[in-house]
N, CA, C and O atoms as a DFTB+ gen file, in Angstrom:
308 C
 N C O
     1  1     -35.583     -27.155      -0.183
     2  2     -35.521     -28.282      -1.103
     3  2     -36.133     -29.527      -0.475
     4  3     -36.866     -30.261      -1.138
     5  1     -35.841     -29.768       0.786
     6  2     -36.357     -30.937       1.479
     7  2     -37.883     -30.907       1.556
     8  3     -38.526     -31.953       1.475
     9  1     -38.463     -29.722       1.712
    10  2     -39.909     -29.604       1.792
    11  2     -40.573     -30.030       0.483
    12  3     -41.637     -30.648       0.503
    13  1     -39.958     -29.707      -0.650
    14  2     -40.525     -30.075      -1.942
    15  2     -40.606     -31.592      -2.091
    16  3     -41.541     -32.109      -2.704
    17  1     -39.634     -32.300      -1.536
    18  2     -39.633     -33.761      -1.630
    19  2     -40.724     -34.363      -0.757
    20  3     -41.335     -35.360      -1.143
    21  1     -40.977     -33.794       0.385
    22  2     -41.988     -34.362       1.282
    23  2     -43.409     -33.964       0.903
    24  3     -44.357     -34.592       1.375
    25  1     -43.588     -32.961       0.083
    26  2     -44.924     -32.505      -0.295
    27  2     -45.390     -33.052      -1.638
    28  3     -46.217     -32.428      -2.304
    29  1     -44.878     -34.197      -2.042
    30  2     -45.299     -34.799      -3.304
    31  2     -46.711     -35.376      -3.161
    32  3     -47.089     -35.814      -2.074
    33  1     -47.487     -35.379      -4.237
    34  2     -48.840     -35.938      -4.156
    35  2     -48.854     -37.470      -4.166
    36  3     -49.928     -38.069      -4.106
    37  1     -47.703     -38.105      -4.242
    38  2     -47.619     -39.559      -4.202
    39  2     -46.529     -39.959      -3.211
    40  3     -45.690     -39.148      -2.818
    41  1     -46.567     -41.209      -2.828
    42  2     -45.593     -41.721      -1.864
    43  2     -44.367     -42.237      -2.608
    44  3     -44.500     -42.982      -3.579
    45  1     -43.188     -41.853      -2.166
    46  2     -41.952     -42.360      -2.752
    47  2     -41.783     -43.828      -2.381
    48  3     -42.066     -44.209      -1.245
    49  1     -41.325     -44.666      -3.323
    50  2     -41.105     -46.083      -2.981
    51  2     -39.920     -46.218      -2.029
    52  3     -39.007     -45.393      -2.033
    53  1     -39.950     -47.273      -1.213
    54  2     -38.812     -47.487      -0.330
    55  2     -37.602     -47.925      -1.155
    56  3     -37.743     -48.289      -2.323
    57  1     -36.434     -47.890      -0.557
    58  2     -35.182     -48.135      -1.277
    59  2     -35.145     -49.524      -1.918
    60  3     -34.650     -49.672      -3.036
    61  1     -35.657     -50.531      -1.232
    62  2     -35.649     -51.898      -1.770
    63  2     -36.497     -52.034      -3.022
    64  3     -36.084     -52.664      -3.996
    65  1     -37.680     -51.442      -2.994
    66  2     -38.565     -51.513      -4.163
    67  2     -38.006     -50.717      -5.327
    68  3     -38.123     -51.125      -6.483
    69  1     -37.395     -49.579      -5.018
    70  2     -36.792     -48.760      -6.062
    71  2     -35.625     -49.489      -6.714
    72  3     -35.462     -49.440      -7.934
    73  1     -34.816     -50.161      -5.910
    74  2     -33.686     -50.932      -6.443
    75  2     -34.188     -52.059      -7.343
    76  3     -33.612     -52.311      -8.401
    77  1     -35.256     -52.737      -6.927
    78  2     -35.841     -53.806      -7.737
    79  2     -36.390     -53.253      -9.047
    80  3     -36.204     -53.862     -10.101
    81  1     -37.057     -52.120      -8.994
    82  2     -37.604     -51.502     -10.194
    83  2     -36.493     -51.146     -11.179
    84  3     -36.608     -51.424     -12.373
    85  1     -35.433     -50.539     -10.691
    86  2     -34.309     -50.176     -11.560
    87  2     -33.684     -51.429     -12.167
    88  3     -33.342     -51.430     -13.350
    89  1     -33.529     -52.488     -11.388
    90  2     -32.964     -53.737     -11.896
    91  2     -33.845     -54.327     -12.993
    92  3     -33.340     -54.811     -14.006
    93  1     -35.155     -54.288     -12.793
    94  2     -36.086     -54.815     -13.810
    95  2     -36.042     -53.990     -15.096
    96  3     -36.099     -54.544     -16.194
    97  1     -35.943     -52.685     -14.961
    98  2     -35.859     -51.822     -16.142
    99  2     -34.570     -52.112     -16.908
   100  3     -34.579     -52.194     -18.137
   101  1     -33.457     -52.266     -16.180
   102  2     -32.183     -52.594     -16.832
   103  2     -32.268     -53.939     -17.545
   104  3     -31.809     -54.069     -18.680
   105  1     -32.851     -54.938     -16.889
   106  2     -32.974     -56.264     -17.483
   107  2     -33.831     -56.213     -18.749
   108  3     -33.463     -56.777     -19.780
   109  1     -34.958     -55.542     -18.663
   110  2     -35.850     -55.426     -19.821
   111  2     -35.164     -54.707     -20.973
   112  3     -35.282     -55.122     -22.126
   113  1     -34.455     -53.639     -20.668
   114  2     -33.758     -52.887     -21.708
   115  2     -32.710     -53.749     -22.398
   116  3     -32.593     -53.738     -23.623
   117  1     -31.957     -54.489     -21.611
   118  2     -30.929     -55.356     -22.196
   119  2     -31.538     -56.457     -23.053
   120  3     -31.030     -56.765     -24.132
   121  1     -32.614     -57.043     -22.579
   122  2     -33.262     -58.100     -23.362
   123  2     -33.855     -57.552     -24.658
   124  3     -33.883     -58.248     -25.672
   125  1     -34.329     -56.306     -24.626
   126  2     -34.903     -55.697     -25.825
   127  2     -33.866     -55.525     -26.924
   128  3     -34.197     -55.620     -28.106
   129  1     -32.617     -55.275     -26.552
   130  2     -31.572     -55.089     -27.557
   131  2     -30.725     -56.344     -27.736
   132  3     -29.744     -56.327     -28.480
   133  1     -31.090     -57.425     -27.066
   134  2     -30.437     -58.702     -27.300
   135  2     -29.231     -58.998     -26.434
   136  3     -28.422     -59.851     -26.799
   137  1     -29.078     -58.334     -25.308
   138  2     -27.978     -58.627     -24.402
   139  2     -28.509     -59.553     -23.311
   140  3     -29.305     -59.116     -22.480
   141  1     -28.092     -60.815     -23.290
   142  2     -28.618     -61.760     -22.310
   143  2     -28.080     -61.491     -20.902
   144  3     -27.079     -60.794     -20.735
   145  1     -28.745     -62.043     -19.908
   146  2     -28.405     -61.824     -18.506
   147  2     -27.580     -62.998     -17.984
   148  3     -28.137     -64.020     -17.582
   149  1     -26.266     -62.853     -17.989
   150  2     -25.354     -63.921     -17.569
   151  2     -25.510     -64.243     -16.087
   152  3     -25.494     -65.414     -15.707
   153  1     -25.659     -63.229     -15.253
   154  2     -25.787     -63.475     -13.811
   155  2     -27.007     -64.327     -13.491
   156  3     -26.947     -65.217     -12.644
   157  1     -28.103     -64.051     -14.166
   158  2     -29.312     -64.855     -13.949
   159  2     -29.099     -66.294     -14.415
   160  3     -29.573     -67.235     -13.778
   161  1     -28.385     -66.460     -15.527
   162  2     -28.059     -67.799     -16.033
   163  2     -27.237     -68.573     -15.001
   164  3     -27.527     -69.737     -14.723
   165  1     -26.205     -67.925     -14.428
   166  2     -25.354     -68.587     -13.437
   167  2     -26.175     -68.988     -12.213
   168  3     -26.019     -70.098     -11.705
   169  1     -27.044     -68.102     -11.735
   170  2     -27.905     -68.424     -10.602
   171  2     -28.801     -69.623     -10.908
   172  3     -28.945     -70.531     -10.090
   173  1     -29.396     -69.611     -12.093
   174  2     -30.290     -70.700     -12.498
   175  2     -29.547     -72.027     -12.571
   176  3     -30.017     -73.041     -12.056
   177  1     -28.378     -72.013     -13.218
   178  2     -27.618     -73.253     -13.372
   179  2     -27.154     -73.781     -12.018
   180  3     -27.199     -74.987     -11.776
   181  1     -26.715     -72.901     -11.146
   182  2     -26.253     -73.322      -9.820
   183  2     -27.389     -73.926      -8.993
   184  3     -27.195     -74.921      -8.294
   185  1     -28.558     -73.327      -9.074
   186  2     -29.691     -73.785      -8.276
   187  2     -30.372     -75.019      -8.853
   188  3     -30.775     -75.909      -8.104
   189  1     -30.507     -75.083     -10.178
   190  2     -31.314     -76.134     -10.796
   191  2     -30.532     -77.233     -11.500
   192  3     -31.056     -78.330     -11.696
   193  1     -29.307     -76.966     -11.879
   194  2     -28.507     -77.945     -12.620
   195  2     -27.066     -77.964     -12.100
   196  3     -26.137     -77.728     -12.872
   197  1     -26.864     -78.241     -10.809
   198  2     -25.508     -78.164     -10.247
   199  2     -24.538     -79.178     -10.849
   200  3     -23.323     -78.993     -10.773
   201  1     -25.061     -80.242     -11.443
   202  2     -24.187     -81.269     -12.024
   203  2     -23.629     -80.863     -13.396
   204  3     -22.673     -81.470     -13.877
   205  1     -24.217     -79.847     -14.023
   206  2     -23.756     -79.407     -15.343
   207  2     -22.772     -78.255     -15.200
   208  3     -22.916     -77.412     -14.315
   209  1     -21.758     -78.222     -16.088
   210  2     -20.796     -77.114     -16.015
   211  2     -21.436     -75.798     -16.445
   212  3     -22.338     -75.779     -17.284
   213  1     -20.962     -74.704     -15.865
   214  2     -21.460     -73.369     -16.195
   215  2     -20.561     -72.776     -17.267
   216  3     -19.339     -72.762     -17.123
   217  1     -21.167     -72.289     -18.341
   218  2     -20.400     -71.681     -19.427
   219  2     -19.743     -70.388     -18.952
   220  3     -20.250     -69.703     -18.063
   221  1     -18.608     -70.072     -19.563
   222  2     -17.981     -68.778     -19.304
   223  2     -18.865     -67.699     -19.934
   224  3     -19.772     -68.006     -20.708
   225  1     -18.597     -66.442     -19.602
   226  2     -19.401     -65.370     -20.183
   227  2     -19.311     -65.390     -21.704
   228  3     -20.319     -65.216     -22.389
   229  1     -18.116     -65.599     -22.229
   230  2     -17.930     -65.614     -23.690
   231  2     -18.711     -66.759     -24.333
   232  3     -19.370     -66.571     -25.355
   233  1     -18.633     -67.947     -23.727
   234  2     -19.388     -69.095     -24.243
   235  2     -20.887     -68.818     -24.186
   236  3     -21.620     -69.118     -25.128
   237  1     -21.329     -68.246     -23.079
   238  2     -22.743     -67.929     -22.913
   239  2     -23.197     -66.924     -23.967
   240  3     -24.239     -67.109     -24.597
   241  1     -22.419     -65.861     -24.160
   242  2     -22.762     -64.840     -25.138
   243  2     -22.828     -65.440     -26.543
   244  3     -23.777     -65.182     -27.284
   245  1     -21.822     -66.239     -26.910
   246  2     -21.815     -66.887     -28.230
   247  2     -23.018     -67.809     -28.392
   248  3     -23.631     -67.855     -29.459
   249  1     -23.355     -68.544     -27.334
   250  2     -24.508     -69.444     -27.371
   251  2     -25.802     -68.672     -27.607
   252  3     -26.634     -69.097     -28.408
   253  1     -25.980     -67.552     -26.925
   254  2     -27.195     -66.748     -27.082
   255  2     -27.262     -66.106     -28.466
   256  3     -28.338     -66.013     -29.057
   257  1     -26.108     -65.659     -28.985
   258  2     -26.077     -65.096     -30.334
   259  2     -26.444     -66.167     -31.366
   260  3     -27.199     -65.907     -32.303
   261  1     -25.905     -67.358     -31.182
   262  2     -26.203     -68.473     -32.085
   263  2     -27.694     -68.810     -32.035
   264  3     -28.317     -69.051     -33.069
   265  1     -28.253     -68.824     -30.839
   266  2     -29.674     -69.129     -30.695
   267  2     -30.541     -68.054     -31.339
   268  3     -31.605     -68.351     -31.882
   269  1     -30.091     -66.826     -31.277
   270  2     -30.889     -65.732     -31.839
   271  2     -30.762     -65.621     -33.357
   272  3     -31.755     -65.435     -34.061
   273  1     -29.536     -65.736     -33.849
   274  2     -29.295     -65.486     -35.279
   275  2     -29.012     -66.730     -36.102
   276  3     -29.001     -66.649     -37.330
   277  1     -28.786     -67.865     -35.483
   278  2     -28.499     -69.073     -36.232
   279  2     -27.084     -69.071     -36.783
   280  3     -26.178     -68.495     -36.180
   281  1     -26.895     -69.712     -37.922
   282  2     -25.550     -69.856     -38.503
   283  2     -25.169     -68.700     -39.366
   284  3     -24.563     -68.912     -40.416
   285  1     -25.473     -67.539     -39.007
   286  2     -25.110     -66.378     -39.798
   287  2     -26.339     -65.546     -40.120
   288  3     -27.475     -65.977     -39.922
   289  1     -26.095     -64.384     -40.604
   290  2     -27.188     -63.480     -40.928
   291  2     -27.861     -63.933     -42.226
   292  3     -27.196     -64.219     -43.222
   293  1     -29.152     -63.989     -42.192
   294  2     -29.919     -64.318     -43.393
   295  2     -30.369     -63.005     -44.016
   296  3     -30.919     -62.134     -43.342
   297  1     -30.132     -62.885     -45.281
   298  2     -30.497     -61.656     -45.963
   299  2     -31.723     -61.880     -46.842
   300  3     -31.933     -62.967     -47.381
   301  1     -32.492     -60.869     -46.967
   302  2     -33.691     -60.993     -47.796
   303  2     -33.391     -60.655     -49.261
   304  3     -34.191     -60.996     -50.132
   305  1     -32.282     -60.004     -49.556
   306  2     -31.969     -59.657     -50.940
   307  2     -30.498     -59.884     -51.261
   308  3     -30.067     -59.640     -52.388
């Protein structure tokens, strides 16, 4: 089994790059279905706006839903 892994026609990525790739795929998938990234928001606010309070996860989620959908669902019919 070990020989099959070493005889690949391409080079396996190192663990750090693979971890980054998986994280990016997860982030992209979540953004595609509308799930915002709270951890990234907290990092951004801490680094760039330390004087402003950080919303709780629930507040953040509600804020992102409001920004995406507005004051309720708009129907076409």
